[in-house]
mmCIF file of the N, C-alpha and C atoms, coordinates in Angstrom:
data_MODEL
# 
_entry.id   MODEL 
# 
loop_
_atom_site.group_PDB 
_atom_site.id 
_atom_site.type_symbol 
_atom_site.label_atom_id 
_atom_site.label_alt_id 
_atom_site.label_comp_id 
_atom_site.label_asym_id 
_atom_site.label_entity_id 
_atom_site.label_seq_id 
_atom_site.pdbx_PDB_ins_code 
_atom_site.Cartn_x 
_atom_site.Cartn_y 
_atom_site.Cartn_z 
_atom_site.occupancy 
_atom_site.B_iso_or_equiv 
_atom_site.pdbx_formal_charge 
_atom_site.auth_seq_id 
_atom_site.auth_comp_id 
_atom_site.auth_asym_id 
_atom_site.auth_atom_id 
_atom_site.pdbx_PDB_model_num 
ATOM 1   N N  . UNK A 1 1  ? -4.579 -86.567 105.679 1.00 0.00 ? 1  UNK A N  1 
ATOM 2   C CA . UNK A 1 1  ? -3.990 -85.579 106.564 1.00 0.00 ? 1  UNK A CA 1 
ATOM 3   C C  . UNK A 1 1  ? -2.597 -85.236 106.060 1.00 0.00 ? 1  UNK A C  1 
ATOM 4   N N  . UNK A 1 2  ? -2.291 -83.956 105.999 1.00 0.00 ? 2  UNK A N  1 
ATOM 5   C CA . UNK A 1 2  ? -1.012 -83.538 105.449 1.00 0.00 ? 2  UNK A CA 1 
ATOM 6   C C  . UNK A 1 2  ? 0.123  -83.764 106.440 1.00 0.00 ? 2  UNK A C  1 
ATOM 7   N N  . UNK A 1 3  ? 1.324  -83.749 105.933 1.00 0.00 ? 3  UNK A N  1 
ATOM 8   C CA . UNK A 1 3  ? 2.524  -84.038 106.712 1.00 0.00 ? 3  UNK A CA 1 
ATOM 9   C C  . UNK A 1 3  ? 3.090  -82.733 107.261 1.00 0.00 ? 3  UNK A C  1 
ATOM 10  N N  . UNK A 1 4  ? 2.388  -82.149 108.258 1.00 0.00 ? 4  UNK A N  1 
ATOM 11  C CA . UNK A 1 4  ? 2.771  -80.853 108.819 1.00 0.00 ? 4  UNK A CA 1 
ATOM 12  C C  . UNK A 1 4  ? 2.695  -80.920 110.337 1.00 0.00 ? 4  UNK A C  1 
ATOM 13  N N  . UNK A 1 5  ? 3.654  -80.299 111.024 1.00 0.00 ? 5  UNK A N  1 
ATOM 14  C CA . UNK A 1 5  ? 3.625  -80.190 112.481 1.00 0.00 ? 5  UNK A CA 1 
ATOM 15  C C  . UNK A 1 5  ? 2.481  -79.252 112.872 1.00 0.00 ? 5  UNK A C  1 
ATOM 16  N N  . UNK A 1 6  ? 1.658  -79.686 113.839 1.00 0.00 ? 6  UNK A N  1 
ATOM 17  C CA . UNK A 1 6  ? 0.498  -78.898 114.231 1.00 0.00 ? 6  UNK A CA 1 
ATOM 18  C C  . UNK A 1 6  ? 0.853  -77.699 115.105 1.00 0.00 ? 6  UNK A C  1 
ATOM 19  N N  . UNK A 1 7  ? 2.072  -77.663 115.644 1.00 0.00 ? 7  UNK A N  1 
ATOM 20  C CA . UNK A 1 7  ? 2.488  -76.555 116.504 1.00 0.00 ? 7  UNK A CA 1 
ATOM 21  C C  . UNK A 1 7  ? 3.214  -75.459 115.720 1.00 0.00 ? 7  UNK A C  1 
ATOM 22  N N  . UNK A 1 8  ? 4.283  -75.827 115.026 1.00 0.00 ? 8  UNK A N  1 
ATOM 23  C CA . UNK A 1 8  ? 5.127  -74.812 114.369 1.00 0.00 ? 8  UNK A CA 1 
ATOM 24  C C  . UNK A 1 8  ? 4.869  -74.696 112.870 1.00 0.00 ? 8  UNK A C  1 
ATOM 25  N N  . UNK A 1 9  ? 4.175  -75.677 112.271 1.00 0.00 ? 9  UNK A N  1 
ATOM 26  C CA . UNK A 1 9  ? 3.878  -75.610 110.847 1.00 0.00 ? 9  UNK A CA 1 
ATOM 27  C C  . UNK A 1 9  ? 4.992  -76.119 109.949 1.00 0.00 ? 9  UNK A C  1 
ATOM 28  N N  . UNK A 1 10 ? 5.970  -76.815 110.533 1.00 0.00 ? 10 UNK A N  1 
ATOM 29  C CA . UNK A 1 10 ? 7.063  -77.370 109.734 1.00 0.00 ? 10 UNK A CA 1 
ATOM 30  C C  . UNK A 1 10 ? 6.506  -78.421 108.776 1.00 0.00 ? 10 UNK A C  1 
ATOM 31  N N  . UNK A 1 11 ? 6.912  -78.365 107.506 1.00 0.00 ? 11 UNK A N  1 
ATOM 32  C CA . UNK A 1 11 ? 6.343  -79.246 106.494 1.00 0.00 ? 11 UNK A CA 1 
ATOM 33  C C  . UNK A 1 11 ? 7.442  -79.826 105.607 1.00 0.00 ? 11 UNK A C  1 
ATOM 34  N N  . UNK A 1 12 ? 7.021  -80.594 104.609 1.00 0.00 ? 12 UNK A N  1 
ATOM 35  C CA . UNK A 1 12 ? 7.948  -81.187 103.648 1.00 0.00 ? 12 UNK A CA 1 
ATOM 36  C C  . UNK A 1 12 ? 8.565  -80.087 102.793 1.00 0.00 ? 12 UNK A C  1 
ATOM 37  N N  . UNK A 1 13 ? 9.883  -80.204 102.556 1.00 0.00 ? 13 UNK A N  1 
ATOM 38  C CA . UNK A 1 13 ? 10.599 -79.242 101.722 1.00 0.00 ? 13 UNK A CA 1 
ATOM 39  C C  . UNK A 1 13 ? 11.277 -80.003 100.597 1.00 0.00 ? 13 UNK A C  1 
ATOM 40  N N  . UNK A 1 14 ? 11.177 -79.488 99.380  1.00 0.00 ? 14 UNK A N  1 
ATOM 41  C CA . UNK A 1 14 ? 11.829 -80.125 98.234  1.00 0.00 ? 14 UNK A CA 1 
ATOM 42  C C  . UNK A 1 14 ? 13.250 -79.598 98.093  1.00 0.00 ? 14 UNK A C  1 
ATOM 43  N N  . UNK A 1 15 ? 14.154 -80.469 97.669  1.00 0.00 ? 15 UNK A N  1 
ATOM 44  C CA . UNK A 1 15 ? 15.540 -80.076 97.484  1.00 0.00 ? 15 UNK A CA 1 
ATOM 45  C C  . UNK A 1 15 ? 16.210 -81.013 96.500  1.00 0.00 ? 15 UNK A C  1 
ATOM 46  N N  . UNK A 1 16 ? 17.527 -80.958 96.479  1.00 0.00 ? 16 UNK A N  1 
ATOM 47  C CA . UNK A 1 16 ? 18.292 -81.811 95.566  1.00 0.00 ? 16 UNK A CA 1 
ATOM 48  C C  . UNK A 1 16 ? 19.342 -82.579 96.332  1.00 0.00 ? 16 UNK A C  1 
ATOM 49  N N  . UNK A 1 17 ? 19.615 -83.782 95.868  1.00 0.00 ? 17 UNK A N  1 
ATOM 50  C CA . UNK A 1 17 ? 20.713 -84.556 96.430  1.00 0.00 ? 17 UNK A CA 1 
ATOM 51  C C  . UNK A 1 17 ? 21.671 -84.895 95.304  1.00 0.00 ? 17 UNK A C  1 
ATOM 52  N N  . UNK A 1 18 ? 22.965 -84.881 95.616  1.00 0.00 ? 18 UNK A N  1 
ATOM 53  C CA . UNK A 1 18 ? 23.982 -85.198 94.621  1.00 0.00 ? 18 UNK A CA 1 
ATOM 54  C C  . UNK A 1 18 ? 24.751 -86.403 95.130  1.00 0.00 ? 18 UNK A C  1 
ATOM 55  N N  . UNK A 1 19 ? 24.866 -87.410 94.321  1.00 0.00 ? 19 UNK A N  1 
ATOM 56  C CA . UNK A 1 19 ? 25.460 -88.657 94.775  1.00 0.00 ? 19 UNK A CA 1 
ATOM 57  C C  . UNK A 1 19 ? 26.957 -88.516 95.036  1.00 0.00 ? 19 UNK A C  1 
ATOM 58  N N  . UNK A 1 20 ? 27.666 -87.852 94.151  1.00 0.00 ? 20 UNK A N  1 
ATOM 59  C CA . UNK A 1 20 ? 29.097 -87.636 94.367  1.00 0.00 ? 20 UNK A CA 1 
ATOM 60  C C  . UNK A 1 20 ? 29.491 -86.344 93.672  1.00 0.00 ? 20 UNK A C  1 
ATOM 61  N N  . UNK A 1 21 ? 30.105 -85.452 94.404  1.00 0.00 ? 21 UNK A N  1 
ATOM 62  C CA . UNK A 1 21 ? 30.485 -84.161 93.839  1.00 0.00 ? 21 UNK A CA 1 
ATOM 63  C C  . UNK A 1 21 ? 31.705 -84.290 92.943  1.00 0.00 ? 21 UNK A C  1 
ATOM 64  N N  . UNK A 1 22 ? 32.723 -84.986 93.448  1.00 0.00 ? 22 UNK A N  1 
ATOM 65  C CA . UNK A 1 22 ? 33.941 -85.162 92.660  1.00 0.00 ? 22 UNK A CA 1 
ATOM 66  C C  . UNK A 1 22 ? 33.974 -86.557 92.071  1.00 0.00 ? 22 UNK A C  1 
ATOM 67  N N  . UNK A 1 23 ? 34.930 -86.790 91.198  1.00 0.00 ? 23 UNK A N  1 
ATOM 68  C CA . UNK A 1 23 ? 35.065 -88.099 90.576  1.00 0.00 ? 23 UNK A CA 1 
ATOM 69  C C  . UNK A 1 23 ? 35.691 -89.102 91.530  1.00 0.00 ? 23 UNK A C  1 
ATOM 70  N N  . UNK A 1 24 ? 35.873 -90.301 91.060  1.00 0.00 ? 24 UNK A N  1 
ATOM 71  C CA . UNK A 1 24 ? 36.435 -91.364 91.875  1.00 0.00 ? 24 UNK A CA 1 
ATOM 72  C C  . UNK A 1 24 ? 37.908 -91.079 92.145  1.00 0.00 ? 24 UNK A C  1 
ATOM 73  N N  . UNK A 1 25 ? 38.338 -91.227 93.377  1.00 0.00 ? 25 UNK A N  1 
ATOM 74  C CA . UNK A 1 25 ? 39.733 -91.062 93.812  1.00 0.00 ? 25 UNK A CA 1 
ATOM 75  C C  . UNK A 1 25 ? 40.297 -89.694 93.438  1.00 0.00 ? 25 UNK A C  1 
ATOM 76  N N  . UNK A 1 26 ? 39.467 -88.665 93.499  1.00 0.00 ? 26 UNK A N  1 
ATOM 77  C CA . UNK A 1 26 ? 39.949 -87.304 93.293  1.00 0.00 ? 26 UNK A CA 1 
ATOM 78  C C  . UNK A 1 26 ? 40.075 -86.873 91.853  1.00 0.00 ? 26 UNK A C  1 
ATOM 79  N N  . UNK A 1 27 ? 39.903 -87.796 90.908  1.00 0.00 ? 27 UNK A N  1 
ATOM 80  C CA . UNK A 1 27 ? 39.993 -87.423 89.496  1.00 0.00 ? 27 UNK A CA 1 
ATOM 81  C C  . UNK A 1 27 ? 38.662 -86.856 89.038  1.00 0.00 ? 27 UNK A C  1 
ATOM 82  N N  . UNK A 1 28 ? 38.716 -85.920 88.119  1.00 0.00 ? 28 UNK A N  1 
ATOM 83  C CA . UNK A 1 28 ? 37.488 -85.290 87.620  1.00 0.00 ? 28 UNK A CA 1 
ATOM 84  C C  . UNK A 1 28 ? 36.872 -86.141 86.515  1.00 0.00 ? 28 UNK A C  1 
ATOM 85  N N  . UNK A 1 29 ? 35.576 -86.246 86.557  1.00 0.00 ? 29 UNK A N  1 
ATOM 86  C CA . UNK A 1 29 ? 34.874 -86.915 85.477  1.00 0.00 ? 29 UNK A CA 1 
ATOM 87  C C  . UNK A 1 29 ? 34.534 -85.893 84.412  1.00 0.00 ? 29 UNK A C  1 
ATOM 88  N N  . UNK A 1 30 ? 34.341 -86.368 83.210  1.00 0.00 ? 30 UNK A N  1 
ATOM 89  C CA . UNK A 1 30 ? 33.955 -85.449 82.144  1.00 0.00 ? 30 UNK A CA 1 
ATOM 90  C C  . UNK A 1 30 ? 32.555 -84.915 82.398  1.00 0.00 ? 30 UNK A C  1 
ATOM 91  N N  . UNK A 1 31 ? 31.668 -85.794 82.844  1.00 0.00 ? 31 UNK A N  1 
ATOM 92  C CA . UNK A 1 31 ? 30.310 -85.368 83.178  1.00 0.00 ? 31 UNK A CA 1 
ATOM 93  C C  . UNK A 1 31 ? 30.120 -85.489 84.682  1.00 0.00 ? 31 UNK A C  1 
ATOM 94  N N  . UNK A 1 32 ? 29.550 -84.477 85.279  1.00 0.00 ? 32 UNK A N  1 
ATOM 95  C CA . UNK A 1 32 ? 29.286 -84.526 86.712  1.00 0.00 ? 32 UNK A CA 1 
ATOM 96  C C  . UNK A 1 32 ? 28.082 -85.414 86.989  1.00 0.00 ? 32 UNK A C  1 
ATOM 97  N N  . UNK A 1 33 ? 27.984 -85.868 88.211  1.00 0.00 ? 33 UNK A N  1 
ATOM 98  C CA . UNK A 1 33 ? 26.850 -86.709 88.609  1.00 0.00 ? 33 UNK A CA 1 
ATOM 99  C C  . UNK A 1 33 ? 25.575 -85.880 88.603  1.00 0.00 ? 33 UNK A C  1 
ATOM 100 N N  . UNK A 1 34 ? 24.463 -86.464 88.193  1.00 0.00 ? 34 UNK A N  1 
ATOM 101 C CA . UNK A 1 34 ? 23.216 -85.704 88.145  1.00 0.00 ? 34 UNK A CA 1 
ATOM 102 C C  . UNK A 1 34 ? 22.691 -85.394 89.539  1.00 0.00 ? 34 UNK A C  1 
ATOM 103 N N  . UNK A 1 35 ? 22.079 -84.237 89.659  1.00 0.00 ? 35 UNK A N  1 
ATOM 104 C CA . UNK A 1 35 ? 21.426 -83.858 90.902  1.00 0.00 ? 35 UNK A CA 1 
ATOM 105 C C  . UNK A 1 35 ? 19.970 -84.296 90.795  1.00 0.00 ? 35 UNK A C  1 
ATOM 106 N N  . UNK A 1 36 ? 19.548 -85.116 91.727  1.00 0.00 ? 36 UNK A N  1 
ATOM 107 C CA . UNK A 1 36 ? 18.186 -85.632 91.688  1.00 0.00 ? 36 UNK A CA 1 
ATOM 108 C C  . UNK A 1 36 ? 17.327 -84.932 92.734  1.00 0.00 ? 36 UNK A C  1 
ATOM 109 N N  . UNK A 1 37 ? 16.060 -84.774 92.419  1.00 0.00 ? 37 UNK A N  1 
ATOM 110 C CA . UNK A 1 37 ? 15.138 -84.157 93.355  1.00 0.00 ? 37 UNK A CA 1 
ATOM 111 C C  . UNK A 1 37 ? 14.817 -85.124 94.484  1.00 0.00 ? 37 UNK A C  1 
ATOM 112 N N  . UNK A 1 38 ? 14.649 -84.585 95.685  1.00 0.00 ? 38 UNK A N  1 
ATOM 113 C CA . UNK A 1 38 ? 14.264 -85.402 96.831  1.00 0.00 ? 38 UNK A CA 1 
ATOM 114 C C  . UNK A 1 38 ? 13.442 -84.560 97.782  1.00 0.00 ? 38 UNK A C  1 
ATOM 115 N N  . UNK A 1 39 ? 12.836 -85.208 98.764  1.00 0.00 ? 39 UNK A N  1 
ATOM 116 C CA . UNK A 1 39 ? 12.014 -84.525 99.752  1.00 0.00 ? 39 UNK A CA 1 
ATOM 117 C C  . UNK A 1 39 ? 12.669 -84.626 101.118 1.00 0.00 ? 39 UNK A C  1 
ATOM 118 N N  . UNK A 1 40 ? 12.679 -83.520 101.852 1.00 0.00 ? 40 UNK A N  1 
ATOM 119 C CA . UNK A 1 40 ? 13.156 -83.492 103.225 1.00 0.00 ? 40 UNK A CA 1 
ATOM 120 C C  . UNK A 1 40 ? 11.918 -83.450 104.115 1.00 0.00 ? 40 UNK A C  1 
ATOM 121 N N  . UNK A 1 41 ? 11.688 -84.522 104.878 1.00 0.00 ? 41 UNK A N  1 
ATOM 122 C CA . UNK A 1 41 ? 10.489 -84.626 105.703 1.00 0.00 ? 41 UNK A CA 1 
ATOM 123 C C  . UNK A 1 41 ? 10.826 -84.328 107.163 1.00 0.00 ? 41 UNK A C  1 
ATOM 124 N N  . UNK A 1 42 ? 9.926  -83.628 107.871 1.00 0.00 ? 42 UNK A N  1 
ATOM 125 C CA . UNK A 1 42 ? 10.143 -83.409 109.302 1.00 0.00 ? 42 UNK A CA 1 
ATOM 126 C C  . UNK A 1 42 ? 9.914  -84.699 110.081 1.00 0.00 ? 42 UNK A C  1 
ATOM 127 N N  . UNK A 1 43 ? 10.557 -84.802 111.230 1.00 0.00 ? 43 UNK A N  1 
ATOM 128 C CA . UNK A 1 43 ? 10.431 -85.979 112.090 1.00 0.00 ? 43 UNK A CA 1 
ATOM 129 C C  . UNK A 1 43 ? 9.168  -85.824 112.931 1.00 0.00 ? 43 UNK A C  1 
ATOM 130 N N  . UNK A 1 44 ? 8.026  -86.280 112.399 1.00 0.00 ? 44 UNK A N  1 
ATOM 131 C CA . UNK A 1 44 ? 6.740  -86.119 113.081 1.00 0.00 ? 44 UNK A CA 1 
ATOM 132 C C  . UNK A 1 44 ? 6.429  -87.320 113.965 1.00 0.00 ? 44 UNK A C  1 
ATOM 133 N N  . UNK A 1 45 ? 5.892  -87.019 115.153 1.00 0.00 ? 45 UNK A N  1 
ATOM 134 C CA . UNK A 1 45 ? 5.485  -88.046 116.105 1.00 0.00 ? 45 UNK A CA 1 
ATOM 135 C C  . UNK A 1 45 ? 4.041  -87.791 116.514 1.00 0.00 ? 45 UNK A C  1 
ATOM 136 N N  . UNK A 1 46 ? 3.269  -88.857 116.650 1.00 0.00 ? 46 UNK A N  1 
ATOM 137 C CA . UNK A 1 46 ? 1.889  -88.723 117.115 1.00 0.00 ? 46 UNK A CA 1 
ATOM 138 C C  . UNK A 1 46 ? 1.901  -88.842 118.634 1.00 0.00 ? 46 UNK A C  1 
ATOM 139 N N  . UNK A 1 47 ? 1.426  -87.789 119.327 1.00 0.00 ? 47 UNK A N  1 
ATOM 140 C CA . UNK A 1 47 ? 1.570  -87.706 120.772 1.00 0.00 ? 47 UNK A CA 1 
ATOM 141 C C  . UNK A 1 47 ? 0.272  -87.226 121.403 1.00 0.00 ? 47 UNK A C  1 
ATOM 142 N N  . UNK A 1 48 ? 0.008  -87.700 122.639 1.00 0.00 ? 48 UNK A N  1 
ATOM 143 C CA . UNK A 1 48 ? -1.104 -87.186 123.423 1.00 0.00 ? 48 UNK A CA 1 
ATOM 144 C C  . UNK A 1 48 ? -0.580 -86.014 124.259 1.00 0.00 ? 48 UNK A C  1 
ATOM 145 N N  . UNK A 1 49 ? -1.179 -84.849 124.101 1.00 0.00 ? 49 UNK A N  1 
ATOM 146 C CA . UNK A 1 49 ? -0.730 -83.632 124.773 1.00 0.00 ? 49 UNK A CA 1 
ATOM 147 C C  . UNK A 1 49 ? -1.835 -83.146 125.701 1.00 0.00 ? 49 UNK A C  1 
ATOM 148 N N  . UNK A 1 50 ? -1.444 -82.628 126.860 1.00 0.00 ? 50 UNK A N  1 
ATOM 149 C CA . UNK A 1 50 ? -2.414 -82.058 127.792 1.00 0.00 ? 50 UNK A CA 1 
ATOM 150 C C  . UNK A 1 50 ? -2.541 -80.575 127.500 1.00 0.00 ? 50 UNK A C  1 
ATOM 151 N N  . UNK A 1 51 ? -3.740 -80.138 127.080 1.00 0.00 ? 51 UNK A N  1 
ATOM 152 C CA . UNK A 1 51 ? -3.985 -78.719 126.862 1.00 0.00 ? 51 UNK A CA 1 
ATOM 153 C C  . UNK A 1 51 ? -5.330 -78.362 127.483 1.00 0.00 ? 51 UNK A C  1 
ATOM 154 N N  . UNK A 1 52 ? -5.336 -77.363 128.342 1.00 0.00 ? 52 UNK A N  1 
ATOM 155 C CA . UNK A 1 52 ? -6.532 -76.930 129.080 1.00 0.00 ? 52 UNK A CA 1 
ATOM 156 C C  . UNK A 1 52 ? -7.141 -78.073 129.894 1.00 0.00 ? 52 UNK A C  1 
ATOM 157 N N  . UNK A 1 53 ? -6.291 -78.930 130.445 1.00 0.00 ? 53 UNK A N  1 
ATOM 158 C CA . UNK A 1 53 ? -6.763 -80.033 131.272 1.00 0.00 ? 53 UNK A CA 1 
ATOM 159 C C  . UNK A 1 53 ? -7.309 -81.217 130.499 1.00 0.00 ? 53 UNK A C  1 
ATOM 160 N N  . UNK A 1 54 ? -7.283 -81.184 129.170 1.00 0.00 ? 54 UNK A N  1 
ATOM 161 C CA . UNK A 1 54 ? -7.795 -82.269 128.338 1.00 0.00 ? 54 UNK A CA 1 
ATOM 162 C C  . UNK A 1 54 ? -6.646 -82.893 127.556 1.00 0.00 ? 54 UNK A C  1 
ATOM 163 N N  . UNK A 1 55 ? -6.750 -84.205 127.315 1.00 0.00 ? 55 UNK A N  1 
ATOM 164 C CA . UNK A 1 55 ? -5.760 -84.881 126.484 1.00 0.00 ? 55 UNK A CA 1 
ATOM 165 C C  . UNK A 1 55 ? -6.171 -84.755 125.026 1.00 0.00 ? 55 UNK A C  1 
ATOM 166 N N  . UNK A 1 56 ? -5.228 -84.269 124.200 1.00 0.00 ? 56 UNK A N  1 
ATOM 167 C CA . UNK A 1 56 ? -5.478 -84.072 122.777 1.00 0.00 ? 56 UNK A CA 1 
ATOM 168 C C  . UNK A 1 56 ? -4.383 -84.773 121.994 1.00 0.00 ? 56 UNK A C  1 
ATOM 169 N N  . UNK A 1 57 ? -4.752 -85.474 120.918 1.00 0.00 ? 57 UNK A N  1 
ATOM 170 C CA . UNK A 1 57 ? -3.774 -86.135 120.060 1.00 0.00 ? 57 UNK A CA 1 
ATOM 171 C C  . UNK A 1 57 ? -3.261 -85.133 119.022 1.00 0.00 ? 57 UNK A C  1 
ATOM 172 N N  . UNK A 1 58 ? -1.938 -85.002 118.919 1.00 0.00 ? 58 UNK A N  1 
ATOM 173 C CA . UNK A 1 58 ? -1.331 -84.065 117.974 1.00 0.00 ? 58 UNK A CA 1 
ATOM 174 C C  . UNK A 1 58 ? -0.185 -84.735 117.250 1.00 0.00 ? 58 UNK A C  1 
ATOM 175 N N  . UNK A 1 59 ? 0.143  -84.207 116.060 1.00 0.00 ? 59 UNK A N  1 
ATOM 176 C CA . UNK A 1 59 ? 1.339  -84.626 115.326 1.00 0.00 ? 59 UNK A CA 1 
ATOM 177 C C  . UNK A 1 59 ? 2.359  -83.512 115.471 1.00 0.00 ? 59 UNK A C  1 
ATOM 178 N N  . UNK A 1 60 ? 3.444  -83.799 116.206 1.00 0.00 ? 60 UNK A N  1 
ATOM 179 C CA . UNK A 1 60 ? 4.460  -82.789 116.495 1.00 0.00 ? 60 UNK A CA 1 
ATOM 180 C C  . UNK A 1 60 ? 5.802  -83.214 115.922 1.00 0.00 ? 60 UNK A C  1 
ATOM 181 N N  . UNK A 1 61 ? 6.604  -82.213 115.510 1.00 0.00 ? 61 UNK A N  1 
ATOM 182 C CA . UNK A 1 61 ? 7.974  -82.505 115.093 1.00 0.00 ? 61 UNK A CA 1 
ATOM 183 C C  . UNK A 1 61 ? 8.809  -82.735 116.355 1.00 0.00 ? 61 UNK A C  1 
ATOM 184 N N  . UNK A 1 62 ? 9.987  -83.293 116.198 1.00 0.00 ? 62 UNK A N  1 
ATOM 185 C CA . UNK A 1 62 ? 10.827 -83.656 117.333 1.00 0.00 ? 62 UNK A CA 1 
ATOM 186 C C  . UNK A 1 62 ? 11.221 -82.423 118.159 1.00 0.00 ? 62 UNK A C  1 
ATOM 187 N N  . UNK A 1 63 ? 11.423 -81.297 117.508 1.00 0.00 ? 63 UNK A N  1 
ATOM 188 C CA . UNK A 1 63 ? 11.814 -80.081 118.222 1.00 0.00 ? 63 UNK A CA 1 
ATOM 189 C C  . UNK A 1 63 ? 10.680 -79.574 119.116 1.00 0.00 ? 63 UNK A C  1 
ATOM 190 N N  . UNK A 1 64 ? 9.451  -79.593 118.591 1.00 0.00 ? 64 UNK A N  1 
ATOM 191 C CA . UNK A 1 64 ? 8.295  -79.172 119.384 1.00 0.00 ? 64 UNK A CA 1 
ATOM 192 C C  . UNK A 1 64 ? 8.031  -80.167 120.508 1.00 0.00 ? 64 UNK A C  1 
ATOM 193 N N  . UNK A 1 65 ? 8.250  -81.452 120.243 1.00 0.00 ? 65 UNK A N  1 
ATOM 194 C CA . UNK A 1 65 ? 8.070  -82.482 121.250 1.00 0.00 ? 65 UNK A CA 1 
ATOM 195 C C  . UNK A 1 65 ? 9.000  -82.224 122.432 1.00 0.00 ? 65 UNK A C  1 
ATOM 196 N N  . UNK A 1 66 ? 10.233 -81.859 122.129 1.00 0.00 ? 66 UNK A N  1 
ATOM 197 C CA . UNK A 1 66 ? 11.215 -81.536 123.161 1.00 0.00 ? 66 UNK A CA 1 
ATOM 198 C C  . UNK A 1 66 ? 10.763 -80.328 123.972 1.00 0.00 ? 66 UNK A C  1 
ATOM 199 N N  . UNK A 1 67 ? 10.224 -79.316 123.295 1.00 0.00 ? 67 UNK A N  1 
ATOM 200 C CA . UNK A 1 67 ? 9.732  -78.115 123.958 1.00 0.00 ? 67 UNK A CA 1 
ATOM 201 C C  . UNK A 1 67 ? 8.542  -78.429 124.872 1.00 0.00 ? 67 UNK A C  1 
ATOM 202 N N  . UNK A 1 68 ? 7.625  -79.274 124.378 1.00 0.00 ? 68 UNK A N  1 
ATOM 203 C CA . UNK A 1 68 ? 6.445  -79.646 125.161 1.00 0.00 ? 68 UNK A CA 1 
ATOM 204 C C  . UNK A 1 68 ? 6.842  -80.416 126.409 1.00 0.00 ? 68 UNK A C  1 
ATOM 205 N N  . UNK A 1 69 ? 7.840  -81.318 126.278 1.00 0.00 ? 69 UNK A N  1 
ATOM 206 C CA . UNK A 1 69 ? 8.311  -82.078 127.441 1.00 0.00 ? 69 UNK A CA 1 
ATOM 207 C C  . UNK A 1 69 ? 8.905  -81.142 128.483 1.00 0.00 ? 69 UNK A C  1 
ATOM 208 N N  . UNK A 1 70 ? 9.642  -80.150 128.025 1.00 0.00 ? 70 UNK A N  1 
ATOM 209 C CA . UNK A 1 70 ? 10.272 -79.197 128.934 1.00 0.00 ? 70 UNK A CA 1 
ATOM 210 C C  . UNK A 1 70 ? 9.214  -78.388 129.695 1.00 0.00 ? 70 UNK A C  1 
ATOM 211 N N  . UNK A 1 71 ? 8.115  -78.066 129.023 1.00 0.00 ? 71 UNK A N  1 
ATOM 212 C CA . UNK A 1 71 ? 7.040  -77.290 129.648 1.00 0.00 ? 71 UNK A CA 1 
ATOM 213 C C  . UNK A 1 71 ? 6.062  -78.163 130.422 1.00 0.00 ? 71 UNK A C  1 
ATOM 214 N N  . UNK A 1 72 ? 6.354  -79.482 130.505 1.00 0.00 ? 72 UNK A N  1 
ATOM 215 C CA . UNK A 1 72 ? 5.521  -80.441 131.247 1.00 0.00 ? 72 UNK A CA 1 
ATOM 216 C C  . UNK A 1 72 ? 4.100  -80.544 130.692 1.00 0.00 ? 72 UNK A C  1 
ATOM 217 N N  . UNK A 1 73 ? 3.948  -80.413 129.382 1.00 0.00 ? 73 UNK A N  1 
ATOM 218 C CA . UNK A 1 73 ? 2.640  -80.565 128.754 1.00 0.00 ? 73 UNK A CA 1 
ATOM 219 C C  . UNK A 1 73 ? 2.402  -81.984 128.257 1.00 0.00 ? 73 UNK A C  1 
ATOM 220 N N  . UNK A 1 74 ? 3.445  -82.812 128.339 1.00 0.00 ? 74 UNK A N  1 
ATOM 221 C CA . UNK A 1 74 ? 3.317  -84.199 127.908 1.00 0.00 ? 74 UNK A CA 1 
ATOM 222 C C  . UNK A 1 74 ? 3.611  -85.088 129.109 1.00 0.00 ? 74 UNK A C  1 
ATOM 223 N N  . UNK A 1 75 ? 2.732  -86.068 129.404 1.00 0.00 ? 75 UNK A N  1 
ATOM 224 C CA . UNK A 1 75 ? 3.005  -86.981 130.522 1.00 0.00 ? 75 UNK A CA 1 
ATOM 225 C C  . UNK A 1 75 ? 4.231  -87.839 130.235 1.00 0.00 ? 75 UNK A C  1 
ATOM 226 N N  . UNK A 1 76 ? 4.701  -88.555 131.231 1.00 0.00 ? 76 UNK A N  1 
ATOM 227 C CA . UNK A 1 76 ? 5.919  -89.351 131.079 1.00 0.00 ? 76 UNK A CA 1 
ATOM 228 C C  . UNK A 1 76 ? 5.733  -90.417 130.002 1.00 0.00 ? 76 UNK A C  1 
ATOM 229 N N  . UNK A 1 77 ? 6.853  -90.924 129.466 1.00 0.00 ? 77 UNK A N  1 
ATOM 230 C CA . UNK A 1 77 ? 6.807  -91.875 128.361 1.00 0.00 ? 77 UNK A CA 1 
ATOM 231 C C  . UNK A 1 77 ? 6.120  -93.184 128.757 1.00 0.00 ? 77 UNK A C  1 
ATOM 232 N N  . UNK A 1 78 ? 6.259  -93.622 130.016 1.00 0.00 ? 78 UNK A N  1 
ATOM 233 C CA . UNK A 1 78 ? 5.638  -94.875 130.442 1.00 0.00 ? 78 UNK A CA 1 
ATOM 234 C C  . UNK A 1 78 ? 4.123  -94.770 130.349 1.00 0.00 ? 78 UNK A C  1 
ATOM 235 N N  . UNK A 1 79 ? 3.583  -93.634 130.771 1.00 0.00 ? 79 UNK A N  1 
ATOM 236 C CA . UNK A 1 79 ? 2.139  -93.411 130.675 1.00 0.00 ? 79 UNK A CA 1 
ATOM 237 C C  . UNK A 1 79 ? 1.722  -93.270 129.216 1.00 0.00 ? 79 UNK A C  1 
ATOM 238 N N  . UNK A 1 80 ? 2.580  -92.638 128.420 1.00 0.00 ? 80 UNK A N  1 
ATOM 239 C CA . UNK A 1 80 ? 2.285  -92.426 126.996 1.00 0.00 ? 80 UNK A CA 1 
ATOM 240 C C  . UNK A 1 80 ? 2.181  -93.753 126.257 1.00 0.00 ? 80 UNK A C  1 
ATOM 241 N N  . UNK A 1 81 ? 3.098  -94.667 126.525 1.00 0.00 ? 81 UNK A N  1 
ATOM 242 C CA . UNK A 1 81 ? 3.130  -95.931 125.808 1.00 0.00 ? 81 UNK A CA 1 
ATOM 243 C C  . UNK A 1 81 ? 1.889  -96.768 126.127 1.00 0.00 ? 81 UNK A C  1 
ATOM 244 N N  . UNK A 1 82 ? 1.423  -96.718 127.357 1.00 0.00 ? 82 UNK A N  1 
ATOM 245 C CA . UNK A 1 82 ? 0.260  -97.515 127.747 1.00 0.00 ? 82 UNK A CA 1 
ATOM 246 C C  . UNK A 1 82 ? -1.042 -96.860 127.314 1.00 0.00 ? 82 UNK A C  1 
ATOM 247 N N  . UNK A 1 83 ? -1.109 -95.531 127.368 1.00 0.00 ? 83 UNK A N  1 
ATOM 248 C CA . UNK A 1 83 ? -2.358 -94.838 127.071 1.00 0.00 ? 83 UNK A CA 1 
ATOM 249 C C  . UNK A 1 83 ? -2.393 -94.432 125.693 1.00 0.00 ? 83 UNK A C  1 
# 
């Protein structure tokens, strides 16, 4: 199963990370630090959601989870943890 939010379609994005932009203590280095490739992953949670009166298991990002809670489509956390 791919790492994608089932509601909004948010997925893994590739980018670069740089360990240090400037040199130590403000001095410039002759060679800059290498930029390495990395992955930015969405914060996915596996949740039971009520849709059309039925409980359905979905993988949602944190933003969609917040939206679903606001719309009362997700039961309370105590019920979620037990069920």
